[in-house]
N, CA, C and O atoms as a GROMACS GRO file, in nm:
protein
  312
    1MET      N    1  18.185   4.329   7.849
    1MET     CA    2  18.202   4.213   7.708
    1MET      C    3  18.027   4.240   7.697
    1MET      O    4  17.940   4.220   7.782
    2THR      N    5  18.016   4.294   7.556
    2THR     CA    6  17.851   4.279   7.518
    2THR      C    7  17.774   4.123   7.491
    2THR      O    8  17.805   4.006   7.515
    3ARG      N    9  17.678   4.183   7.438
    3ARG     CA   10  17.620   4.035   7.405
    3ARG      C   11  17.702   4.001   7.233
    3ARG      O   12  17.764   3.905   7.185
    4ALA      N   13  17.686   4.052   7.214
    4ALA     CA   14  17.776   4.030   7.051
    4ALA      C   15  17.904   3.946   7.059
    4ALA      O   16  17.937   3.854   6.985
    5ASN      N   17  17.975   4.001   7.175
    5ASN     CA   18  18.091   3.919   7.216
    5ASN      C   19  18.062   3.782   7.286
    5ASN      O   20  18.154   3.708   7.322
    6ILE      N   21  17.940   3.756   7.304
    6ILE     CA   22  17.952   3.644   7.417
    6ILE      C   23  17.904   3.515   7.279
    6ILE      O   24  17.840   3.565   7.186
    7SER      N   25  17.929   3.379   7.268
    7SER     CA   26  17.912   3.281   7.218
    7SER      C   27  17.732   3.219   7.259
    7SER      O   28  17.668   3.248   7.360
    8HIS      N   29  17.704   3.166   7.190
    8HIS     CA   30  17.528   3.111   7.208
    8HIS      C   31  17.555   3.025   7.331
    8HIS      O   32  17.471   3.015   7.420
    9THR      N   33  17.724   2.935   7.338
    9THR     CA   34  17.729   2.779   7.420
    9THR      C   35  17.768   2.849   7.543
    9THR      O   36  17.789   2.777   7.640
   10GLN      N   37  17.788   3.051   7.567
   10GLN     CA   38  17.825   3.098   7.659
   10GLN      C   39  17.731   3.149   7.712
   10GLN      O   40  17.729   3.162   7.834
   11ILE      N   41  17.646   3.183   7.648
   11ILE     CA   42  17.491   3.218   7.718
   11ILE      C   43  17.442   3.085   7.783
   11ILE      O   44  17.440   3.078   7.906
   12VAL      N   45  17.406   2.992   7.715
   12VAL     CA   46  17.349   2.862   7.762
   12VAL      C   47  17.436   2.821   7.887
   12VAL      O   48  17.382   2.794   7.994
   13LEU      N   49  17.552   2.817   7.872
   13LEU     CA   50  17.625   2.773   8.014
   13LEU      C   51  17.622   2.841   8.130
   13LEU      O   52  17.649   2.788   8.238
   14THR      N   53  17.591   2.960   8.118
   14THR     CA   54  17.528   3.070   8.274
   14THR      C   55  17.406   3.068   8.264
   14THR      O   56  17.360   3.162   8.330
   15PHE      N   57  17.291   2.983   8.192
   15PHE     CA   58  17.150   2.959   8.222
   15PHE      C   59  17.185   2.841   8.314
   15PHE      O   60  17.184   2.858   8.436
   16VAL      N   61  17.212   2.740   8.266
   16VAL     CA   62  17.287   2.610   8.330
   16VAL      C   63  17.321   2.652   8.512
   16VAL      O   64  17.254   2.622   8.612
   17SER      N   65  17.434   2.722   8.502
   17SER     CA   66  17.487   2.793   8.657
   17SER      C   67  17.361   2.836   8.722
   17SER      O   68  17.330   2.800   8.836
   18THR      N   69  17.259   2.945   8.614
   18THR     CA   70  17.118   2.983   8.724
   18THR      C   71  17.030   2.862   8.737
   18THR      O   72  16.994   2.840   8.853
   19CYS      N   73  16.997   2.801   8.671
   19CYS     CA   74  16.920   2.641   8.735
   19CYS      C   75  16.976   2.645   8.813
   19CYS      O   76  16.935   2.708   8.911
   20ILE      N   77  17.101   2.579   8.814
   20ILE     CA   78  17.160   2.552   8.919
   20ILE      C   79  17.155   2.565   9.105
   20ILE      O   80  17.134   2.496   9.206
   21GLU      N   81  17.199   2.742   9.049
   21GLU     CA   82  17.199   2.812   9.203
   21GLU      C   83  17.062   2.820   9.236
   21GLU      O   84  17.020   2.780   9.345
   22ALA      N   85  16.988   2.869   9.149
   22ALA     CA   86  16.794   2.864   9.170
   22ALA      C   87  16.734   2.788   9.265
   22ALA      O   88  16.652   2.818   9.351
   23THR      N   89  16.808   2.644   9.226
   23THR     CA   90  16.730   2.501   9.270
   23THR      C   91  16.824   2.528   9.418
   23THR      O   92  16.790   2.563   9.531
   24ALA      N   93  16.906   2.507   9.378
   24ALA     CA   94  16.964   2.512   9.554
   24ALA      C   95  16.933   2.653   9.637
   24ALA      O   96  16.935   2.648   9.760
   25ARG      N   97  16.914   2.735   9.592
   25ARG     CA   98  16.866   2.808   9.675
   25ARG      C   99  16.709   2.784   9.755
   25ARG      O  100  16.689   2.804   9.875
   26VAL      N  101  16.607   2.737   9.656
   26VAL     CA  102  16.470   2.657   9.691
   26VAL      C  103  16.510   2.602   9.809
   26VAL      O  104  16.499   2.647   9.923
   27LEU      N  105  16.591   2.429   9.743
   27LEU     CA  106  16.628   2.336   9.858
   27LEU      C  107  16.701   2.392   9.970
   27LEU      O  108  16.736   2.308  10.052
   28GLY      N  109  16.727   2.488   9.990
   28GLY     CA  110  16.846   2.517  10.086
   28GLY      C  111  16.927   2.441  10.095
   28GLY      O  112  16.915   2.370  10.194
   29VAL      N  113  17.047   2.412  10.007
   29VAL     CA  114  17.130   2.316  10.003
   29VAL      C  115  17.214   2.400   9.935
   29VAL      O  116  17.172   2.500   9.878
   30PRO      N  117  17.388   2.352   9.937
   30PRO     CA  118  17.460   2.404   9.836
   30PRO      C  119  17.467   2.396   9.707
   30PRO      O  120  17.397   2.301   9.672
   31TYR      N  121  17.518   2.448   9.615
   31TYR     CA  122  17.497   2.416   9.497
   31TYR      C  123  17.576   2.320   9.394
   31TYR      O  124  17.549   2.276   9.282
   32GLN      N  125  17.702   2.304   9.496
   32GLN     CA  126  17.768   2.218   9.491
   32GLN      C  127  17.674   2.040   9.458
   32GLN      O  128  17.704   1.954   9.375
   33GLU      N  129  17.561   2.040   9.560
   33GLU     CA  130  17.507   1.909   9.586
   33GLU      C  131  17.387   1.885   9.478
   33GLU      O  132  17.352   1.781   9.422
   34VAL      N  133  17.323   2.048   9.464
   34VAL     CA  134  17.233   2.037   9.344
   34VAL      C  135  17.284   1.980   9.183
   34VAL      O  136  17.226   1.908   9.102
   35PHE      N  137  17.430   2.052   9.180
   35PHE     CA  138  17.499   2.014   9.050
   35PHE      C  139  17.546   1.862   9.052
   35PHE      O  140  17.548   1.783   8.958
   36SER      N  141  17.575   1.848   9.147
   36SER     CA  142  17.626   1.651   9.137
   36SER      C  143  17.461   1.569   9.125
   36SER      O  144  17.446   1.465   9.060
   37ARG      N  145  17.382   1.616   9.177
   37ARG     CA  146  17.280   1.515   9.177
   37ARG      C  147  17.189   1.554   8.989
   37ARG      O  148  17.114   1.481   8.925
   38MET      N  149  17.251   1.727   8.948
   38MET     CA  150  17.191   1.692   8.801
   38MET      C  151  17.290   1.571   8.710
   38MET      O  152  17.255   1.486   8.628
   39LYS      N  153  17.473   1.619   8.784
   39LYS     CA  154  17.538   1.572   8.678
   39LYS      C  155  17.522   1.385   8.678
   39LYS      O  156  17.556   1.308   8.588
   40ARG      N  157  17.462   1.356   8.802
   40ARG     CA  158  17.470   1.200   8.807
   40ARG      C  159  17.290   1.170   8.688
   40ARG      O  160  17.273   1.072   8.616
   41LEU      N  161  17.218   1.255   8.701
   41LEU     CA  162  17.100   1.227   8.636
   41LEU      C  163  17.167   1.248   8.503
   41LEU      O  164  17.114   1.173   8.422
   42ASN      N  165  17.254   1.313   8.451
   42ASN     CA  166  17.218   1.343   8.355
   42ASN      C  167  17.152   1.485   8.269
   42ASN      O  168  17.153   1.527   8.153
   43MET      N  169  17.119   1.510   8.346
   43MET     CA  170  17.024   1.622   8.330
   43MET      C  171  17.079   1.768   8.256
   43MET      O  172  17.004   1.813   8.168
   44ILE      N  173  17.176   1.827   8.280
   44ILE     CA  174  17.230   1.882   8.230
   44ILE      C  175  17.209   1.890   8.092
   44ILE      O  176  17.132   1.971   8.041
   45GLU      N  177  17.307   1.768   8.000
   45GLU     CA  178  17.334   1.739   7.891
   45GLU      C  179  17.144   1.684   7.808
   45GLU      O  180  17.088   1.692   7.698
   46GLY      N  181  17.119   1.647   7.911
   46GLY     CA  182  16.953   1.538   7.866
   46GLY      C  183  16.835   1.610   7.905
   46GLY      O  184  16.726   1.554   7.891
   47TYR      N  185  16.844   1.742   7.960
   47TYR     CA  186  16.718   1.824   7.985
   47TYR      C  187  16.721   1.980   7.942
   47TYR      O  188  16.666   2.052   7.859
   48ILE      N  189  16.813   1.989   8.039
   48ILE     CA  190  16.858   2.186   8.047
   48ILE      C  191  16.935   2.210   7.913
   48ILE      O  192  16.949   2.330   7.892
   49TYR      N  193  16.996   2.121   7.808
   49TYR     CA  194  17.057   2.152   7.738
   49TYR      C  195  16.918   2.185   7.626
   49TYR      O  196  16.890   2.297   7.584
   50PRO      N  197  16.846   2.060   7.595
   50PRO     CA  198  16.780   2.043   7.496
   50PRO      C  199  16.658   2.130   7.497
   50PRO      O  200  16.601   2.171   7.396
   51ASN      N  201  16.630   2.150   7.599
   51ASN     CA  202  16.508   2.251   7.645
   51ASN      C  203  16.541   2.404   7.694
   51ASN      O  204  16.462   2.471   7.760
   52TYR      N  205  16.677   2.450   7.648
   52TYR     CA  206  16.715   2.563   7.658
   52TYR      C  207  16.584   2.669   7.628
   52TYR      O  208  16.540   2.732   7.725
   53GLU      N  209  16.515   2.690   7.479
   53GLU     CA  210  16.476   2.767   7.417
   53GLU      C  211  16.376   2.801   7.541
   53GLU      O  212  16.386   2.901   7.612
   54THR      N  213  16.301   2.723   7.550
   54THR     CA  214  16.173   2.719   7.599
   54THR      C  215  16.208   2.728   7.761
   54THR      O  216  16.124   2.797   7.819
   55LEU      N  217  16.274   2.694   7.817
   55LEU     CA  218  16.326   2.714   7.983
   55LEU      C  219  16.366   2.830   7.978
   55LEU      O  220  16.285   2.906   8.031
   56HIS      N  221  16.462   2.882   7.935
   56HIS     CA  222  16.486   3.011   7.964
   56HIS      C  223  16.448   3.155   7.941
   56HIS      O  224  16.513   3.259   7.950
   57THR      N  225  16.291   3.123   7.900
   57THR     CA  226  16.141   3.209   7.897
   57THR      C  227  16.085   3.221   8.046
   57THR      O  228  16.017   3.317   8.081
   58GLU      N  229  16.124   3.098   8.146
   58GLU     CA  230  16.027   3.103   8.258
   58GLU      C  231  16.146   3.173   8.314
   58GLU      O  232  16.259   3.197   8.271
   59SER      N  233  16.059   3.209   8.466
   59SER     CA  234  16.114   3.293   8.577
   59SER      C  235  16.220   3.214   8.646
   59SER      O  236  16.220   3.091   8.644
   60ARG      N  237  16.279   3.262   8.687
   60ARG     CA  238  16.381   3.157   8.812
   60ARG      C  239  16.331   3.062   8.883
   60ARG      O  240  16.378   2.950   8.901
   61GLU      N  241  16.171   3.135   8.950
   61GLU     CA  242  16.116   3.055   9.034
   61GLU      C  243  16.048   2.973   8.984
   61GLU      O  244  15.994   2.901   9.068
   62ASN      N  245  16.016   2.942   8.848
   62ASN     CA  246  15.988   2.843   8.773
   62ASN      C  247  16.026   2.740   8.708
   62ASN      O  248  15.978   2.631   8.676
   63VAL      N  249  16.157   2.817   8.691
   63VAL     CA  250  16.304   2.708   8.661
   63VAL      C  251  16.329   2.634   8.795
   63VAL      O  252  16.361   2.516   8.781
   64ALA      N  253  16.324   2.665   8.877
   64ALA     CA  254  16.362   2.613   8.993
   64ALA      C  255  16.295   2.516   9.020
   64ALA      O  256  16.354   2.414   9.057
   65GLN      N  257  16.119   2.517   9.009
   65GLN     CA  258  16.065   2.405   9.046
   65GLN      C  259  16.029   2.289   8.951
   65GLN      O  260  15.974   2.181   8.970
   66ASP      N  261  16.082   2.355   8.834
   66ASP     CA  262  16.107   2.269   8.699
   66ASP      C  263  16.223   2.188   8.759
   66ASP      O  264  16.197   2.069   8.781
   67MET      N  265  16.332   2.226   8.786
   67MET     CA  266  16.426   2.146   8.779
   67MET      C  267  16.420   2.038   8.900
   67MET      O  268  16.470   1.925   8.900
   68ILE      N  269  16.342   2.105   9.009
   68ILE     CA  270  16.303   2.024   9.146
   68ILE      C  271  16.240   1.888   9.077
   68ILE      O  272  16.320   1.803   9.039
   69GLU      N  273  16.144   1.872   9.066
   69GLU     CA  274  16.074   1.814   9.017
   69GLU      C  275  16.089   1.693   8.910
   69GLU      O  276  16.035   1.582   8.899
   70CYS      N  277  16.204   1.777   8.820
   70CYS     CA  278  16.222   1.723   8.684
   70CYS      C  279  16.354   1.568   8.782
   70CYS      O  280  16.372   1.453   8.742
   71MET      N  281  16.418   1.639   8.914
   71MET     CA  282  16.571   1.556   8.947
   71MET      C  283  16.461   1.456   9.010
   71MET      O  284  16.477   1.335   8.990
   72ASN      N  285  16.320   1.511   9.106
   72ASN     CA  286  16.270   1.343   9.145
   72ASN      C  287  16.243   1.268   9.061
   72ASN      O  288  16.282   1.154   9.083
   73ARG      N  289  16.173   1.289   8.942
   73ARG     CA  290  16.112   1.253   8.877
   73ARG      C  291  16.216   1.145   8.860
   73ARG      O  292  16.200   1.031   8.903
   74TRP      N  293  16.326   1.186   8.794
   74TRP     CA  294  16.441   1.057   8.724
   74TRP      C  295  16.516   1.022   8.851
   74TRP      O  296  16.608   0.942   8.835
   75GLU      N  297  16.496   1.067   8.975
   75GLU     CA  298  16.554   0.963   9.076
   75GLU      C  299  16.476   0.875   9.092
   75GLU      O  300  16.515   0.760   9.114
   76LYS      N  301  16.352   0.904   9.086
   76LYS     CA  302  16.301   0.785   9.126
   76LYS      C  303  16.273   0.671   8.997
   76LYS      O  304  16.199   0.574   9.015
   77LYS      N  305  16.333   0.693   8.885
   77LYS     CA  306  16.348   0.608   8.769
   77LYS      C  307  16.476   0.513   8.785
   77LYS      O  308  16.479   0.395   8.750
   78LYS      N  309  16.598   0.597   8.853
   78LYS     CA  310  16.669   0.490   8.867
   78LYS      C  311  16.690   0.397   8.989
   78LYS      O  312  16.764   0.298   8.980
   0.00000   0.00000   0.00000
């Protein structure tokens, strides 16, 4: 499948998956745990999607650190 055949939605969903997996790797936890936290906080729809254009230009390491900081901030607000 070439990039021309991949929709923007598919590209963004792949990026979301990368965010979850990279964050889980840094935290040393299963990706399901990170997904559950992000879902509970509405981070995917409320943070990753709206900020995709900026976030996808960053390295995986920077994105993972950003995700961790965001999760921690948002969990403190709950």
